[in-house]
C-alpha positions as CSV (number, residue, x, y, z in Angstrom):
1,X,122.6,86.3,121.4
2,X,123.5,82.8,120.5
3,X,120.4,81.1,122.1
4,X,118.8,79.0,119.4
5,X,115.2,80.0,118.3
6,X,113.9,76.7,119.2
7,X,114.9,77.3,122.8
8,X,113.2,80.7,123.2
9,X,109.7,80.4,121.2
10,X,106.3,79.0,121.2
11,X,105.4,77.0,118.2
12,X,103.0,79.8,116.8
13,X,104.4,83.0,115.5
14,X,100.9,84.8,115.9
15,X,100.6,83.6,119.5
16,X,104.1,85.1,120.4
17,X,103.3,88.4,118.6
18,X,99.9,88.9,120.2
19,X,101.5,88.8,123.5
20,X,103.5,91.8,122.6
21,X,101.0,94.0,120.9
22,X,99.4,95.7,123.8
23,X,103.0,97.0,124.9
24,X,103.7,98.3,121.2
25,X,100.4,99.9,121.2
26,X,101.2,101.6,124.6
27,X,104.5,103.1,123.2
28,X,103.4,104.1,119.8
29,X,102.4,107.6,120.5
30,X,105.7,108.3,122.5
31,X,107.7,107.1,119.6
32,X,105.7,109.3,117.1
33,X,106.2,112.3,119.4
34,X,109.8,111.9,120.0
35,X,111.1,110.4,116.7
36,X,112.7,107.7,118.7
37,X,113.4,104.3,117.3
38,X,111.2,101.6,118.5
39,X,114.0,99.8,120.0
40,X,112.1,98.1,123.0
41,X,109.8,96.6,120.3
42,X,112.6,95.1,118.3
43,X,114.3,93.8,121.5
44,X,110.8,92.2,122.4
45,X,110.5,90.7,118.8
46,X,114.0,89.3,119.1
47,X,113.2,87.8,122.5
48,X,110.0,86.2,121.1
49,X,112.1,84.7,118.1
50,X,110.1,86.7,115.6
51,X,113.1,88.0,113.5
52,X,113.2,84.5,111.9
53,X,109.5,84.2,111.0
54,X,110.3,84.0,107.4
55,X,113.2,81.6,107.8
56,X,112.1,78.1,106.4
57,X,111.1,75.7,109.2
58,X,113.9,73.3,108.1
59,X,116.4,75.9,109.1
60,X,114.9,76.9,112.5
61,X,112.3,79.6,111.7
62,X,108.4,79.8,111.3
63,X,108.4,79.4,107.5
64,X,106.2,82.2,106.6
65,X,106.1,83.4,103.1
66,X,104.4,86.8,102.0
67,X,100.9,85.4,102.5
68,X,101.8,84.1,105.9
69,X,103.7,87.3,106.9
70,X,100.9,89.7,105.7
71,X,98.4,89.0,108.5
72,X,101.3,89.0,111.0
73,X,102.3,92.6,109.8
74,X,98.7,93.9,109.6
75,X,98.3,93.0,113.4
76,X,101.5,94.7,114.2
77,X,100.7,97.7,112.3
78,X,97.4,98.2,114.1
79,X,99.5,98.4,117.3
80,X,102.5,100.4,116.2
81,X,102.8,101.4,112.5
82,X,106.7,102.1,112.6
83,X,107.3,98.8,114.3
84,X,105.5,97.0,111.6
85,X,107.2,98.9,108.8
86,X,110.8,98.4,110.0
87,X,110.1,94.8,110.9
88,X,108.7,94.4,107.2
89,X,111.9,95.7,105.8
90,X,113.9,93.0,107.6
91,X,111.3,90.4,106.7
92,X,111.1,90.9,103.1
93,X,115.1,90.4,102.8
94,X,114.6,87.2,104.7
95,X,111.7,85.9,102.7
96,X,113.5,86.6,99.4
97,X,116.6,84.6,100.7
98,X,114.4,81.8,101.8
99,X,112.6,81.8,98.4
100,X,115.8,81.6,96.6
101,X,117.1,78.9,99.0
102,X,114.0,76.8,98.4
103,X,113.5,77.4,94.6
104,X,117.0,78.1,93.3
105,X,119.3,76.4,95.7
106,X,121.0,79.7,96.3
107,X,123.9,79.5,99.0
108,X,122.2,81.6,101.6
109,X,121.6,78.8,104.1
110,X,124.4,79.9,106.6
111,X,122.7,83.4,106.6
112,X,119.3,82.2,107.2
113,X,120.4,79.8,109.9
114,X,122.3,82.8,111.6
115,X,119.1,84.7,111.5
116,X,117.2,81.9,113.4
117,X,120.0,81.2,115.8
118,X,121.0,84.8,116.6
119,X,117.8,86.7,115.8
120,X,119.8,89.2,113.8
121,X,118.4,92.2,111.8
122,X,118.9,92.4,108.3
123,X,118.6,95.9,106.9
124,X,117.8,97.0,103.1
125,X,118.6,99.9,101.2
126,X,117.1,98.6,97.9
127,X,114.2,101.0,97.9
128,X,116.2,104.1,97.5
129,X,118.7,102.3,95.0
130,X,116.2,100.2,92.7
131,X,117.5,99.4,89.3
132,X,120.1,102.1,89.1
133,X,121.8,101.7,92.5
134,X,124.0,104.2,93.8
135,X,127.6,104.5,95.3
136,X,131.1,103.6,93.8
137,X,132.7,100.3,93.9
138,X,136.6,101.0,92.9
139,X,138.7,98.0,92.0
140,X,141.5,97.2,94.4
141,X,143.6,94.2,95.1
142,X,141.4,91.3,96.0
143,X,138.2,93.0,95.9
144,X,136.6,96.5,95.8
145,X,136.7,99.6,97.9
146,X,133.1,100.9,98.4
147,X,132.1,104.6,98.9
148,X,128.3,105.1,99.3
149,X,125.6,107.1,100.9
150,X,122.4,105.1,101.4
151,X,119.1,106.7,102.8
152,X,115.8,105.6,104.0
153,X,117.3,102.3,105.5
154,X,114.5,101.3,108.0
155,X,115.5,99.7,111.3
156,X,118.9,100.9,111.3
157,X,119.7,101.3,115.0
158,X,118.8,97.6,115.5
159,X,120.6,96.4,112.4
160,X,123.2,93.9,112.1
161,X,123.8,93.5,108.2
162,X,123.1,96.0,105.5
163,X,122.0,94.4,102.2
164,X,123.0,96.9,99.8
165,X,124.8,97.6,96.5
166,X,127.1,99.8,94.5
167,X,128.2,100.6,91.0
168,X,131.5,99.3,89.4
169,X,132.4,100.8,86.1
170,X,133.5,97.7,84.6
171,X,136.0,98.3,81.7
172,X,134.6,95.5,79.6
173,X,130.9,95.1,80.6
174,X,130.3,98.7,81.5
175,X,128.4,100.0,84.7
176,X,127.7,97.0,86.7
177,X,125.7,96.8,89.9
178,X,127.4,94.7,92.7
179,X,125.2,93.5,95.4
180,X,126.7,92.6,99.0
181,X,126.1,92.5,102.6
182,X,128.0,95.1,105.0
183,X,128.3,94.6,108.7
184,X,126.9,97.7,110.3
185,X,129.5,97.4,113.2
186,X,132.3,97.9,110.6
187,X,134.5,100.9,111.3
188,X,134.0,102.2,107.7
189,X,130.2,102.3,108.3
190,X,128.6,105.3,109.9
191,X,124.8,105.9,110.6
192,X,123.8,109.5,110.2
193,X,120.8,110.2,112.2
194,X,118.7,112.1,109.6
195,X,115.1,110.6,109.9
196,X,112.7,113.3,110.8
197,X,109.6,112.6,108.8
198,X,105.9,113.4,108.6
199,X,104.8,109.9,109.7
200,X,106.4,106.3,110.5
201,X,108.6,108.4,112.8
202,X,109.7,105.4,114.8
203,X,111.2,103.5,111.9
204,X,114.8,104.7,112.4
205,X,115.1,105.1,108.6
206,X,118.4,107.0,108.9
207,X,121.0,107.5,106.4
208,X,124.2,105.1,106.1
209,X,127.5,106.4,105.0
210,X,130.0,103.8,103.8
211,X,133.6,105.1,103.5
212,X,136.3,102.7,102.4
213,X,134.8,99.5,103.2
214,X,136.7,96.6,101.6
215,X,134.4,94.1,99.8
216,X,136.5,90.9,98.9
217,X,135.7,89.3,95.5
218,X,134.1,86.4,97.1
219,X,131.6,88.4,99.2
220,X,130.1,89.8,96.0
221,X,126.6,88.2,96.2
222,X,125.4,89.2,92.6
223,X,126.2,91.3,89.6
224,X,124.1,93.0,87.1
225,X,123.8,95.6,84.5
226,X,122.9,99.0,85.7
227,X,119.5,100.3,85.1
228,X,118.1,97.1,83.4
229,X,115.6,94.7,84.7
230,X,117.1,91.6,86.1
231,X,115.6,88.4,87.5
232,X,116.6,89.6,90.9
233,X,114.3,92.5,90.7
234,X,111.5,90.4,89.6
235,X,111.9,88.4,92.6
236,X,112.0,91.6,94.9
237,X,108.9,92.8,93.3
238,X,107.0,89.5,93.8
239,X,108.2,89.1,97.4
240,X,109.0,92.4,99.0
241,X,106.3,94.6,97.6
242,X,103.3,92.6,98.9
243,X,105.0,92.2,102.4
244,X,105.6,95.9,102.6
245,X,102.2,97.0,101.6
246,X,100.6,94.6,104.2
247,X,101.8,97.1,106.8
248,X,100.0,99.8,105.1
249,X,96.6,97.8,104.9
250,X,96.9,97.3,108.7
251,X,97.3,100.9,109.2
252,X,94.4,101.7,107.1
253,X,92.4,99.1,108.9
254,X,93.3,100.6,112.3
255,X,92.4,104.2,110.8
256,X,89.1,102.9,109.9
257,X,88.2,101.4,113.5
258,X,89.3,104.7,115.0
259,X,87.2,106.6,112.7
260,X,84.2,104.4,113.2
261,X,84.5,104.5,116.9
262,X,84.6,108.4,116.7
263,X,81.4,108.3,114.6
264,X,79.6,106.0,116.9
265,X,79.9,108.6,119.6
266,X,77.5,110.9,117.7
267,X,74.1,110.4,116.6
268,X,73.8,108.6,113.1
269,X,72.8,111.0,110.3
270,X,72.4,110.2,106.5
271,X,75.3,112.2,105.6
272,X,77.6,110.3,108.2
273,X,76.2,106.8,107.0
274,X,77.1,107.8,103.4
275,X,80.6,108.8,104.6
276,X,81.2,105.6,106.4
277,X,80.0,103.7,103.4
278,X,82.5,105.5,101.2
279,X,85.2,104.5,103.7
280,X,84.3,101.0,103.7
281,X,84.2,100.9,99.9
282,X,87.7,102.4,99.5
283,X,89.2,100.1,102.2
284,X,87.8,97.0,100.4
285,X,89.3,98.2,97.2
286,X,92.7,98.3,99.1
287,X,92.1,94.9,100.5
288,X,91.2,93.4,97.0
289,X,94.5,95.0,95.4
290,X,96.6,93.6,98.1
291,X,95.0,90.1,97.8
292,X,95.8,90.1,94.2
293,X,99.4,91.1,95.0
294,X,99.6,88.2,97.4
295,X,98.2,85.8,94.8
296,X,100.8,87.1,92.5
297,X,103.6,86.4,95.1
298,X,102.8,82.6,94.8
299,X,103.8,82.4,91.2
300,X,107.0,82.7,89.2
301,X,109.1,85.9,89.1
302,X,109.1,87.6,85.7
303,X,107.6,90.6,83.9
304,X,104.0,89.3,84.0
305,X,104.2,88.8,87.7
306,X,106.0,92.2,88.2
307,X,103.3,93.9,86.3
308,X,100.5,92.4,88.2
309,X,102.4,93.3,91.6
310,X,102.8,96.9,90.6
311,X,99.4,97.3,89.2
312,X,98.2,96.4,92.7
313,X,100.6,98.5,94.3
314,X,99.3,101.8,92.4
315,X,95.6,100.8,92.9
316,X,96.2,100.0,96.5
317,X,97.8,103.3,97.1
318,X,94.9,105.0,95.4
319,X,92.5,103.3,97.6
320,X,94.5,103.8,100.9
321,X,94.9,107.6,100.3
322,X,91.0,107.9,99.8
323,X,90.5,105.7,102.9
324,X,92.6,108.1,104.9
325,X,90.5,111.0,103.5
326,X,87.2,109.4,104.3
327,X,88.4,108.6,107.7
328,X,89.2,112.3,108.3
329,X,85.8,113.2,107.0
330,X,84.0,110.7,109.3
331,X,85.8,111.8,112.4
332,X,85.4,115.4,111.9
333,X,87.5,117.8,114.1
334,X,88.6,114.8,116.3
335,X,90.7,113.8,113.5
336,X,92.7,117.0,113.3
337,X,93.8,116.7,117.1
338,X,97.1,115.3,117.8
339,X,96.0,114.0,121.1
340,X,94.2,111.1,119.3
341,X,95.5,108.2,117.1
342,X,93.5,109.2,113.9
343,X,95.9,112.0,113.0
344,X,98.9,109.8,113.6
345,X,97.7,107.0,111.6
346,X,96.7,109.4,108.8
347,X,100.4,110.6,108.6
348,X,101.9,107.1,108.8
349,X,99.8,106.0,105.9
350,X,101.1,108.7,103.7
351,X,104.5,106.8,103.5
352,X,102.7,104.2,101.2
353,X,103.2,106.7,98.3
354,X,107.0,106.5,98.3
355,X,107.9,102.8,97.8
356,X,108.8,101.4,94.4
357,X,107.4,101.7,91.9
358,X,105.9,105.3,91.7
359,X,102.9,105.4,89.3
360,X,104.6,106.9,86.2
361,X,107.2,103.9,86.2
362,X,104.7,101.3,86.9
363,X,102.4,102.7,84.1
364,X,105.4,102.3,81.7
365,X,105.7,98.7,82.7
366,X,101.9,98.2,82.1
367,X,101.9,100.0,78.9
368,X,104.9,98.0,77.5
369,X,103.4,94.7,78.6
370,X,100.1,95.7,76.8
371,X,102.2,96.4,73.7
372,X,104.1,93.1,74.1
373,X,107.5,95.1,74.3
374,X,110.4,94.0,76.5
375,X,110.8,96.2,79.6
376,X,114.2,97.2,78.6
377,X,113.8,97.8,74.8
378,X,114.4,101.2,73.6
379,X,111.4,103.2,72.2
380,X,111.2,106.6,70.3
């Protein structure tokens, strides 16, 4: 698709999305039931020019940062959780590149313009790699040969480029993580259909196998020591995590609305009022935690911002899980039935547990920050 985004879109991203939401909602149960990727929804997002929502306006996009993308994702999640999560995984890669273009003059303009003009989809394997990365980069003439298996790469069936990494055993610097893009159409790349999950069943979060892909020296986007905190990951934490968790807030809000509707179909009792009050309280805690993450996303990347974002992530997940439990209590037996949306939304919300950083890793950061320790300094 070579049509420029300015030829196919209305001025406002929210208006373009709202026209699509009834169709997303109508298909959500089907995708959950069949494990089928939300391909029609991604085609509609491309046609509406929404793959470039996070591309700067100067480069042809809508210019939405984490705070602008979050309400968009919340609306999308209420209609179809899987579409929102897969779209968030694309959008956070674009938003990070846009931040680096604006604040660091990083050489990412050609890629951002391509997203705007062609409405391509970027896929990330970062959540399953994090600081350690995985896969092998072997030195060959003019570059590296890449061998890797990457899991949980959401949106793969619609993907154009995979944003990933592999480890090069540098004879001088030691284990070094190389960051790069891989065209998913490359013959050395295979998508293995492994995604059969409790929830978020339509995200197409399959496994990618890379076997013998040639990475030229000039295509290496970044290098860093393996296993150590690097400025790149402070940027990822600041931008990607609030964007991803906007989806789960939207799912929780949809779950609350469905539980409330079920409660209103029965006479009010004191116990029911108490349960609803508890649900409202837990959901408010999730909103407060996410709002603080978004506030942090407007700052500067570094240990303090990373700590604040992941404090919010841990507290938000606690509140989200409590919200899900209260919604089940409020709706009673209706919540257990697969014929209604509550059971599906409950399952979709459980995926919030698995994104970086899990509580034990987050708490180590918080403890180090409290003691004034460097994030990578050895301790006894």
